[in-house]
N, C-alpha and C positions, 0 to 999 in steps of 0.2 A: 431605297429610301425616297428617291425623287417621285416615283409613281405613287407611293403611299401618301406623301405630303400633298401632291396634287389632288388626291381623293379627299383628304381632310379639308383642303381649301374649298373644294367644290361643295362639300356637305355644309360647311359654315356659310358659304355664299348663298346657297339655296335655302337656308333656314332649316335643313334637316337636323342639324345639331346646333344649339344656341347657348346652352348653359355652360357656366364655368367648369363644372365637374365633367361634362361630356367632352369639351375641347381639351381640357387638361389630360383626361384619361387617354384619349386617342393619340394625342401628341406624344405623351410619355411612353405609350406602348410602341410607337414607331421608333423612338430613341432606344427603348429597351431591346427591341428586336435587333437593331443594328449592333448594339453593344454585345448582345449574346452571340450573334453570328461571328463577331470578330474577336471577342475576348472571353468567351465561355462563361463559366460560372462566376467569375469576378464581377460581371455586369450586375449581378443581383445584389451585391453589397456596395458597389460603387455608386449606383444611382439611388439616391435617397428620395423616394417618392412622397414620403410624408415627413415634413420638416417641422410640424407643429406650428405654433404661433409665430408670425413674422411677415415680412413683406414679399417673400418669394415662395414659389410653389414646389420646387424640387432642386436638387443639387447633385453634382458629381465632382468631387474634389473642389477646386476653386472656381468651377463653372456653375453659375446659378441660373435657374429658369423662372421667368415671370410670365404667367399666363393671364390674359384678359379675355373678355367677351367683346364682340363688335359694339355692343351697347356702351361698354365702359370706354372703349376707344384704344386704338393702337398707341397713340401718343402718351396716354396715361401710363401704359406699361413702361415706356422709355423713361418717363419722368420718375416713376417709382423706383426703377432700377438705379438711376443716377443718385437719387436720394439715399438709397441703401449703401451704394458704393462710397459715397462721401462720408457716411457715418461710421464706416468700419475701419479699425486700426490697420488691418491687413486687407485692403480692398480686393474683392473678387471681380471676375468678369461675368457679364450677364448675356443671356440670349432671351429675347422677349418676343411674344407673338400673341395675336388674337385669333389665329387660325387661318389667316389669309396672308398677312404681311409678317415679316420677321426683321429683327435687328440684333446686331452684335454690339454691345457696349463694353469697351475695354475697362481695365482697372483704374484708368484716369477719368472715368465717367465720360468718355468721348464715344459718340456713335461712329464706328469705323466701317459699318456696312449695314445697309437696309435695302430690302427688296422683297419680292414675293417669296413665300416659303420655298417653292421648288427651285428658284434661282439661287437660294442660299445653301443648298445641299452641300457643295464642296466645303464651304466655310464651316458649316455645322459638323461635318465629319472631322475636319481638322481640329475643331474645338473639343470634340468628344475624344478623339485619339490622344490629344495632348493631356486631357484631364485624367485619363485612365492608365496611362503607360507606366506609372510608378505606384503600384499598390503598396500601402503601408503595412507594417506588422499587424495592425488591427484589421486591415482589410483581409490579410492572408488568413488569420484565425477565423474571421467571420465568413469568408468565402468557402474555405475548405474544411471547416469544422462542422460538427453535427447540428449546430443551430441553423445552418443553411438549409433551406427547403430543397435546393437542388441536390445537396449531399444526401439528405434523407431519401430523396427519390432514387438516387444512385444505389444506396444501400438496399432499398426495397427491391430494386430491379435485380441486384446481385442475389438477394435472398430468393427471389422467385426463380431465377435461372438455376440456382443450386437445387431448389425443390424439384424443378422439372427435369434435371439431368443427373440426379444422384446415381442412376444406374450405370453411368459410364464408368468403366473400371478405374481410370486415372482420377476421376473426380471423387469416387468413393474412397480410393486409396488416400488421396490428399486429405479429405475430410476426416477419415478414421484416424489417420496418423496425427493430425493436428489435435483432434479431440483427446486421443490417448495422452499426448504430451501435456495438453492444457489441464486435463483432469488430474494428472499426476501431481501437480504442484499448486493448483488453484482450488480454493475451497468454495466451490459453487454450491453452497448449501441452499436450503429452502428459502431463506430470507434473501439471499443474493439472487436466486432465480426469479423470485417475485419482483425484485427491483429491475432486473433485466427485462422481464416481461412488460413492466410499466414503461420502460424506456422504448421498447420495440413498438408499443402502442402509439407512442408519439411519432414514430416513423411510419405509421400506417400499417404495421404488421401485427397480426394477432397470433400469439404463440401460447400453447398450453402445456406441452410436454417438456420433459428435460431435454430430449433429443432436439426439439425445435429451438430450445434456448441456446444450445450449443451451435446450432445452424445459424442463428441470428448473430451470435458473437463471431462466428467464422466469416459471415458476410461483412460485418463491420471491419474486421481486421483485413479482409481482402480489399475493401475500398481503400483503406489507408496504405496498404502495401502497394497498390497501383500508384497512388499519389507519390509515395516515397520513391518508387522506382523511377518515375518520370522526373521527380525533382533531383534525385541523385545524378541522373544523366545530365540534367541542366547544370548542376554544380561542376561537373567534370570539364565543361567547356568543349566537349567533343563536337557538339553540333550547335549551330546557331539557332535552329528551331527543332525542338523535339517533335512538334506536330508534323513538320515537313518530313522529318526522318521516318516517322511512322507511315505517312502517306506515300512515301517513295516506293515501298515494297508491297508485296501481297499480304493483305491482312488475313489471318492473325500472326503469321510468321514474322512480320516486320516488328511487332511488339516484342516477341521473344528475343529477336536478334538485338534489339535496342540496348539492353543491359549487357548481354553477352559480349557484344563487340566493344562496348565501352569498358569492359573488364572491371565493372564496379559492383553491381548487385547480381548475385547469383540467380540463376533460374531456380525457383523455389516452389513450394507447394501451393502458394497463392496463385501460381500460374495455371491452376486448374481451370481458369476461365477460358483458356485456349481450346480445350477439348469440346465444350459445348459450341464454341465459335466454329470449330471445324465440322461439326455434325449437324448444326441447325442454322439455316439462313437467318431466322428470326433472332436467335441468340447471338449470332455473329453481328448482326446490325445493332442490337442493343448494347452489346459490350463495346463494340467499336465506337459507338456514339459516346459512351461514358469516357473511354480512353481519350478520344479526340477532344472532347470538351475540357477534360482535365489538362491535357497537354497544351491546348491553346492558352489556358490561363496560367499554367506553370511557366510557360515561356516568357511571361511578362514579369515574373518575380525577379527582383534584384536580390541576389544572395546576401548582399550586405544588410538587407532588412530582416534576415532570418537567423535565428540562433536556436539552440536546443530547447530554450524555454517555449518558443512558439510551437515546435513540434510536440512537446509534451502537452501543452495546452490543447492542441488540436485533438490529440487522442484521448486525454483524460476527460475532456468535455463530453465524450460519448457516454459516460457512465456516471451515476451518482456515487456519493462517497461510500455507501454501504456495499455497493457492488465492487468498487475498487479495493475496499478493505478486505473483502472476501478473496479477491484475486491477487492481493498483495501488490497492487499496481499504484503505489505511491513512490514517486521518484525522489532521489536524494537531493537535498538543497546544496547549492553551490558553496555555502559557507562550510558545511561539513566536509565536502569533498576537499576543499582547500586545506582544512585542518588535518585530514588524513594524510594528504600528500606531504605536508610539512612534518608530521610526526614520523613518517618513514624516511624522511630525508630526500624526497624526490624534488630536488632543486639544485641550482648551481650547475656549473659546466660538467660535473661528473656524470650527469644523466645522459650525456651525448654519446658516450662510447661504451659498448658492452654493458648496458644497464637495462635489460629487457623488463618491461612492466606488463603485467597481465591483470585484467579484471575478470574473474571467473564467473561472475553473475552480472554482466555489464548492463542489462536492461536497455534503457534508451541511450546509453553511452556517455553519461555525464562525467564519470571519472576519466574516461578516455579523452573526452573533449578538453578537460582542463590539463591533463597530462600533456597532450599534444601542444596546447598553447604554451605551456612552460618550456617544452622542448624547442619550439620555434623561437621563443624569446632568447634562449641561450645560444641557439645555432646562428641566429641573425647577428647576435652580438660579436661573434667571431668571424663573421663574413661568409658563412656557407651559402652556396647557391640554392635556388629553388629545387632542382633535381637532387642535390645532396641532402637537403632538408627532408624531402619526401622519402628518399631511400632510408634515412636514419629513422624517421618516424615509423614507417611501415615495417622496418626490421626489428624495432624495439618496443612498440606499443600495440598490444593485442587485446582482444576481448572474446569472451565466450558467453553464450546464453542458450538455454534449452528451448526458449520460445522463438519460433521462426519470425514472428512479427517484431519481437524485441531486437532480433538481429538486423532486420531491415531498418529499424529506427537508429540503431547504433551505427550501422554503416553510413547512413546519411549524416548523422552528427559527426562522424569521423571526417567526412569530407568538409562539412561546415567548419570544423576546427582548423583544417588546413587552409581554408580561405583561398587566397589567390594561388596557392601552390597546388590546389586540387587538380589542376590541369595536367600535372606530371604523374598522377597516380596510375599505376597499372593494376594494383590489387589492394583491396581493403581487408586487413587481417582481423576480421570479426567473424567468429566461427559459430555455426549452428551445431551444438552438441551439448553433452551433459558433463559439466565440470566435476560432478561427483563420481563419474565413472572411473577416473584414475585410481581411486581408493576402493571402488566397489565392483566394477563390472568390466571395464574395458580390458581386453587382452590383445594387445597389438605388439607382440614380441618380434615382429618382422614377418609374420606369416598369417595373421588373422586380424581382421578389423571388425569390431562389433559396434552396432548402433542400437541403442535402446529402442524398442518397439519395432525395429526393422529386421534385425537378425545379424548374422555374421557371414563374412566372405573371406576365403583364403586368398592371399596375394603373395607375390614373390618376396624374397628377402630384400628389404629396402636397401641393403648395401649393394645389391646388384641392379635392381630396378626400383626406382623411387616410387613411393605410393602416389605422389602427385602425378607422375607420368602415367601410371596405370589408370587412374581415375579420369584424368583429362582426356586420354584417348578413348576411354569408355564413353564419356559424355559426347565426344565427337561422333563416335560410332552410332549412338542412339539418335543423335540429331540428324545424321545423314542416312540412317538406315543401312549401315554397313552389315555385310555378312560376317560370320565368325572368322573366315579366312582373311577378309579385308582388315578386320581388327588386329589379327595376329601379325599381318604384314607391316604394321606400323612400328613394330619393335625390332631392335637390332637382332641379326641372325643368331648370334650366340645366345642372347637372352631368350629369344623365341624358342630355340631348341631346348634350352635348359629348363624353361618353365612352361612348356607347351600345355600340359594338362592343367596347371594352375590358372593360366590365362584363359583357357577354355572355360574353366569353372567360373571365372569372373564374368565372362561374356554371358554364360548361361544364367548366372545369378540375376543379372540386371535385365536380361531379355525374356527369361522364362519365369522367374520367381517374382522379382520386384515389378517388372513390366512398366517401369516408369523412370524416365530419365531425370525427373526432378529429385530422385533420391541420391544420385551420384554425388552431388556436393556435400550431402550429409556424411557420407563415408570419407570423402576427401578431407572434410573438416576434422574428423576424428584423427586421421593420420597427421594432419598439421598440428593439432593440439598435442598429440603424443610427443612431438618433438620439443614441446615447451617444458615437459617434465624435467625437474632438477636443473632448469636453466634460467629461471626467472630471478632477477635481482629484487624486484618489487612485486608484491601481490596486494592489490587494493580492491575495495568494493563495498557493497552493501547487500549481503546475501538476504534472500527473502525470509521474512519473519512469519512463518506459518506454523501453527501448532501441529505437532505430529499427528494427532487424531483427526486433523482436517485434511491430511494429504492422502493420496490414493494408497490402497492397501499394499500394492506391490512395492511402492517406495518405502512404506513403513517397514516391510520385511527386510528390505535392503539396509535400512538404517540399523536394524537390530543385528543383522547377520554380518555386515561388512564394515561397520564403523566402531572402533574401540571406544570412542567417546561416549557411546550409549551403553557401555557394558558394565560400568561400576559407578552407579549414582551414589551420592552422599545421602545418608539417612540420619534423622535426628535420634531415632531409637529411644524414644521416651518410655519409661517404665509404665506409665499410666495411659499411654495412647499408642495405637498401632501406627505404623508409618503411613502417612497420607499419600495419595497418588500425586504425581508430579508430571503434568502433561509436557511432553518433550517438544522441542522446537526444531524445525527443519534446519535452521540457520547454523546450528553447531556443527553439523556435518561438513559444511563448507570450510570451517576452520581446519578440521582434520585433513580434508582433501587438499586444502590450500598449501599445506606444508610440503606436499608431494611435488608441487610445481617449483618450489623455491630452491635455489642453489644454496650451498653452504654459506652462511652469513647473509642470506637474503632477508628482506624485511616484509612482514605482513601487516597491513593496516586495514581494519574493518570498522565500518559503522554497523553495529550489531545490537541485537536485543540485550537488554541489561540482565536477562536471565543467565548469561554467561557468568556473571559475578555472584548471582544469588540463588538460582534455582537448584533444586536437589539433583535433577537429571544431569546437570553440567559438571558434576563433581570430577569425573575423569578428565574433562577438558581443562579444568582449573589445575589439576595435578600436573598434567603434561606441560601446560604453558609455563608454570612456575618452576617446576623441577627439571624439565628437559629443554626449555627454551629460554630466551632472554626477554623477559617482559619489560618493555621500556616505558610505555605510558598507558595510563587509563584515564579517560575523561568521562565523567558521569553527568549526563544531561537529563536524568530522569525526573528531576524536580523543576527543571527550567520552564519558564513561561514562553520561551521561544518556540514558535509553531513551525518546527522543521518539516512536519508532514501534515499540511493542511487537511482538515476534516478527518484526521486519524488520531488515535490516542497513543500511537507509538512514541516513545521517548528513547533516544539512543544512548548507547555507550560506545565510546571509541577506544579501541585498543591497538597498540603497535607492539609487535612481537618480532624479535630477531630469531631466525633459524640458526641458532648458535648456542653454545653452552651459556648457562646463566652467568651474568656478570654485572656487578654494580647494583645500584638502587633503581627503584621504579618511581617515575614521576606520576603523581596522581592529581587530578583536578576535579573539583566538585562544584557544580552550579546550584545555587538555591533558587527559591521561587521569585526572587527579585533579580535573578541573573547576575548576582555577584559571584565571583570565582574565588574559591579557596584552594590553594595549592600546597603540596608538600611532597617530600620524597620519603620512601620507606623501603626497608629491606623486604623484598618480595616474600620471603619466608614468614614475615610478620603479617601478611595479608590474611592468613587463614584464621577463621573464627576459632577453630579447635586446633591447637598447636600440634597435636599428634595425628591429625587427619588432613592431609593436603587436598582432600576433595571437598572440604567444608567451605561454606560461603566466604567470600572475601569481605574483610572489614574495610570499608571505604571511609576511613576517618583518620585524622592526623595522628602521628606517633604517640603524643602524650595521652590522647584518648585511648589508643590501643593499649598503652601501658595500664590505664585504668581498667580496661576490659579484662586484661590478664589478671589484675588484682581481684576483680569481682568474681572471675571464674574459680578462684581458689578459696572463696569465702564460705561456700556451703554447697547445697545441692540444687539442681534445676527444678523449677516449679513443677514442670510436667512429670518429674519423677516422684513427686509427692502426691499431687492431685491431678485429676483428669482434666486436661484442657479440651474443650469441645465447643460445639455451636448449637444454636437453638433448632427448633422444629422446622421442617420444610414440608409445606403442604403440596407444592407443585401446582396449586390451584387456589391462590390467595383470594381471587375474586369470588370464590364460593364460600370460603370460611371466615374471611376477615370482615369485621363489622365496624363501620365508621360512626354510626349514630344509634342511640338506644332511647326509645320513648316508651312511656307507660301505656298500658291498655286498661280496660275495665277489670281485668283479671290480674291480681298482684303477682301471680306466678308466671305470667306471660308478658312479653314485651314486643314492641314493634321495632324492628331493626332495619337499617339501610346498609347493605353490604358494599364492599369495595367496588363491586360491579354496578353500583347504583340501583340495586334491586331492593324493594321494600317488602318485607315478609314478617309474619308473626311467628315467634318461636318461644320455647320454654326458657325462662330466665336462668334456670339452674345450669344451663349448658354454657353460659358465657364466662370467660376469664379475661382479665386485663392483659393486653399484649404489649410487650416491650420489644422495640426494634432498635437497630443501630442508631438511628437518628434520635432516639429517646435517651441516649447515654452521653454524658459529658463527665469531666473529672469531678468527683464528689457529688454527682447529681444524676438522678434518673427520673423519668416520668413515663406516662403512657397516654395515648390519645385515641386508642382504638381497642377492639376486643376480638377474641377468636372464639368460634364455636368449638369448645373443647370436648371431643368425643371419646374421652378416655376416663378410666377410673383412677383411684388414688395411687394404685400401684403401677400406673403407666400402661395398662392393658386397654386396647381399643374396645369400645362397647360393641357388643354383638347385636344389640337391639337399641334403637334410638327412640326418644320421645316422639310422639306421632307428628307434631308440627315440624320439628326439625327433620324428621324422616321425610316429610313431604317436600321440604326445601331441598334436601340432599338428593332425593329421587329425581328432581327436575334436571339435575346435572349428571345423572348416572353415566351417560355416554362419555361426557368430558372426563369424568373421574376415572373411568375404566381405561381410558386411552392416554393417561398421563405417562410421559416417557421417563420420568425420573426413576432411576433404578431402585432407590430406597423404597418407594411405594410399589413399584412394579413387582419386585421380588416378594414383597409381603403378600400381595394379592395372589401371586403364583403359589404361595404357601397356604392359601386358603383364608387369609384375612379379608374382612369386608372391604368393599371398594371405596369406603370413605376413610381409609387408613391414612395416617400422616407418615412422614419420614423422620428419622432421627429422634425417636421418642423413647424415653425410659423414665423410671421413677425419679432419678436424680435431676431431671430437667426442672422440677418444681421446688427443689431445695434452695436454701440460701446460697448465694454465689458471688464471686468477684467477676464482674463483667466489663467488657470494653467493646468499642466499635471495631468492626472489621476494617472499614475504610475510613481513615482519618489522617490528619497531618502527623500525629504522634500518638502514643498510647494514652488513651483517656479512659480512666477506670472509675467504676463506682461499685459500692457494695449493694447488692439487691437482696432484701429479705425474701423469705419464701412466700409470704402473704402480705397483702395490703388491704386497708379499709377503703373500699371503693365508694366515692361520693360523686354523684352526677348532678349536673344542673337541671336535668329533666325530672328530678324528684323520684327517679327510680331507685328503690332501696336494694342494694346488692350485698352490703356488709363485707366480711372478710373473704377475699378470693385469692387463690394462688396466682402468682405472676407466671405468664408463659413467655419465654424468649423465642424470637424468630431466628432464622438462619443467618441474618445479618448481625447477630450478636454473638460474640465469642466470650467464653467464661470458664472459670474453674468451678467445679461443682463439689458438693458434699464436704464442706469443711466447717470447723468450729467458728463461731462468730468472731472471737477475738483474733484468731488466725486470719480470717477473711478481712477484718479491718486492717490488720498490719500489712497483709499482702497488697491490699488496695493502696496503702501508703507507699509501698515499694514501687508499684507500677506507675504511680503518678510522680515519682521522684526523677530528678535530673539524671542520676546514674543509670536508672533503668531505661529511660528514654534515649539516652546516648547509646547504650548497649544495643537495644533493639533497632534504633534508627540506622545503625551502621550496616545492617544487612537486610532489613525488612524489604520485601518486594514492593516495587513501585507500581501504581496502577496505570501509569502513562498519563494521568490527569492531575499531576502535582500532589497526589496523595500517596499514602502507603497502605499496603495490605497487612493487617495484623492478624494473620491466621492463628488458629489454636496452637500449632507447633511453633510459630514464630515467637510467641510470648512464652510458650511452654519450655523453650530451651534457655530462658533467662535464669541465670544463677541467682539464688536468693539466700541471704545469710542464714545460717543454721538457727540463730537465735529467734528469727521470725517464726519458724515452725516449732521449735522445741523449747525455746526460752520464754522470757517474759519481759521484753523491753517496754515497760509501762509507759514511758514518755511517748513512744511511737503510737501506742494504742490511744493515748489521750489526744495526741495531735490529730490523728485521723478522725476521732469522734468530733473534735471541735471543727475540723475542716468540713465534715459532713453537715454539722449544724449550720455553718455559715456559708455552705456551698462554695468554699474556697476563701483564702485570705493570704495576701502576699507575705506578711511577716511570719505567719504560721508555716507557710510553704517553705520559706527560707530555713526555718528551724528544723522542719521535717527533713529537708535535704541534708542538713548537717548531721542529723541523727542517723539517717540511712547511710550516708558516707562513712560514718564511724563504724556502723555495723559491717560494712563491706571492707573496712580497713583501707580506704582510699586516702592517699596523701593530699595535702592542700594543692599541690601542683596538678595532680591528676583531676581533682574536683574542679579546679579553675578551668582546666582544658575542656572538661565535659560541659561546663556551663557555657563557655564560649562557643563550643561546637553546637549545642542545642539552640543557642541564640541565632547562630548563622543558619542552622537547619530549618528553623521555624520562621525565618524572616519572610514577610509577604503573605 
């Protein structure tokens, strides 16, 4: 620094540099270089080079810099600094210079040192060291997160090293295994891949293929794994300086030994970086530079400034919300974690002894973090020592995750939760394995250990030779390059002779087949997790919410073949509609697998998709939980405005279930849109929508409402058994067929239209039909604001020849239309239909109908006639035209007008809304899905279909004419309640429920 400052002074004195920007830039570059050499990447966030408007030029912590030019004068810099100090409520210190002289002004506005710049080097160093030694939480996120230019450079370098050294067997093995695991449970669809590619471009990386997308994600996780490994070592207190520890040994082996010797973070697949470092001097230099720079900055972190939120922010900042949604990487809020722990009873002194807790999908370790904190509070209250506390925690609180990076995060958060006690830790019980395997794949009866994607290895009977012993010695053998005989010599004579062939096969498996010491921990973890089966008192977590069709094919097959919960779905079995598909969710498998870990009487508490309560595919799970377990609590957040998962639409359900015979009542809580809480208790057998089918959806409504629902169910037949519930047409290319504006031309038979794609074209008027979408429907009211090019005849048959102007328009989109992925149109084209075919079309689509919005707060129904008299402001005369519904519209088709009017009245009534609202699927955005089957299973009084309740017909006609009326609505509700046979108490309960349900 001294030499560089002398050079600066000489340039200023000679006039080589004179402007403020020149002096400022060169001085701050000297400061930046010193900081970077001593503090690594933290220097880039601590030194604020651009402070905006103000009296000073730069800042680092509470040290400010004031730069002047010789023309402005050195004394002016001192005076400006003093003035600023005196005006600040928390006075900073200043260092000022005009490039030749320098001064230190303390926070009392006193000049405590002034001299030539070179002579002030010792003081400037001290000021800089003092300013940077305590990075804040914000500094940590900014320095080590993806917004840091240095971090982006590190990730780019790791990406390039991976590209250059993929042919190394251990590197290829690490990447392939990581990709197989990642692809198995992450939905890296085309949208997510595009988002990842955009993110990579910001890092200076151009990626095009799916393989390169995975390589980029692997490089990102490798960077964070390096950071976490260094930080975990820092937390342990084993070494004063992680940087010194790395530099003490021969690189790169010193990096590998760092975590192994600290007994904290396993040697894992992210250590692939060691192999290029061994084979290439250039790669070794680049990787060592990354590690040393990170280590020097990590050494400055005060663990008290870091918690699990910071680590989550660091990683989540690497990806935008669409990518995280696809990959299921939204972490659980602290509030939900606390609620789950309360629901399963993980509190009080009882958790200290023989109360093992496991999170089988621990992710970043949030549940583990809070469980550890609770354990420590109870242990400290009775005076347990640090070593006793750590022994109790590590023996009783464990985690599992399939993703190796999640395991690295969870292990680090485990240490953070232990705080000052982390120095006593010998091992962190967070395991890299598949928690679904106990119910699906793992066969570890004492002689075989299987790891998904890696294979199986025979081992001795664990009653004679423990699995940990076998794998620990195998890891030592690989690290030291032992021969087979040397490995065998580690075992007791009796054990060696008894299991000689088995131990030789273990040695051969890892040296000849796996060829990679990084896989030993994976097999050791499987063995450790096996010991948890049937032994956990508490099982808590937030299993991944991923649709089954978005997970890897092999996993889908496992779900079908090995999990009973997917074997017997509930079906509505409507007479007038086939059973609709129900996309399954990966999360339900973790409930079934979870019970295998629990001891008799153990408690399961999950934050889980609300599909457990409502989806057809979860029928077997509901049956098992209510009939064979003890369902203690259900808390439904699906309507809540609380943003538990920022940037994601997921809304959770919390369940607590005892692994014991059913006993007592179930406590239910429901939050509405204003986050008011309604609670009740109910006999769990009364949860089922259909009393004779324990697989049917749960009714999450108070007992008096359930009583009314039972009354309604006995009043008549389901609407979908009388008339077909369905949805409107689906083009899978609305931008081609939907028309927003219609204008006249000089030919009365042709019009100028503007499509949804904002394309203007001239077409034949005869082809247009008014289009009704979900947004055009409300109770008692409908409208249309656009049109569709209707390419069908009156019988619902697609036209084989089109009018020539329409044909020209359609032909310009031929490639798009032929490549539509929607199976409804794809199958029809495969059967020889023209490429402009729509999906979900039949003659009934144009008949009169009772319609409602798919997505709405509650059922909002209107009667739609088959035709309307179209009147346009543009003076285009269209006359009577058939109404065409889109797929966002649900309806019953082909019914008599009077029946349609009465059924509309039923759907808009309080009883029907309470009935459907108790089980309707939530969208995750404070709305409900009212699919065709959802409303189709609504029981409707027989008299509505077969009788003549004239007053109901009159009321619906009047409500249509007035587009609603509160007094008439109240009378209609009374008439409908009478038809259902509802008591006053049941009706009052339903009204209160709907008022709560719709609040907000």
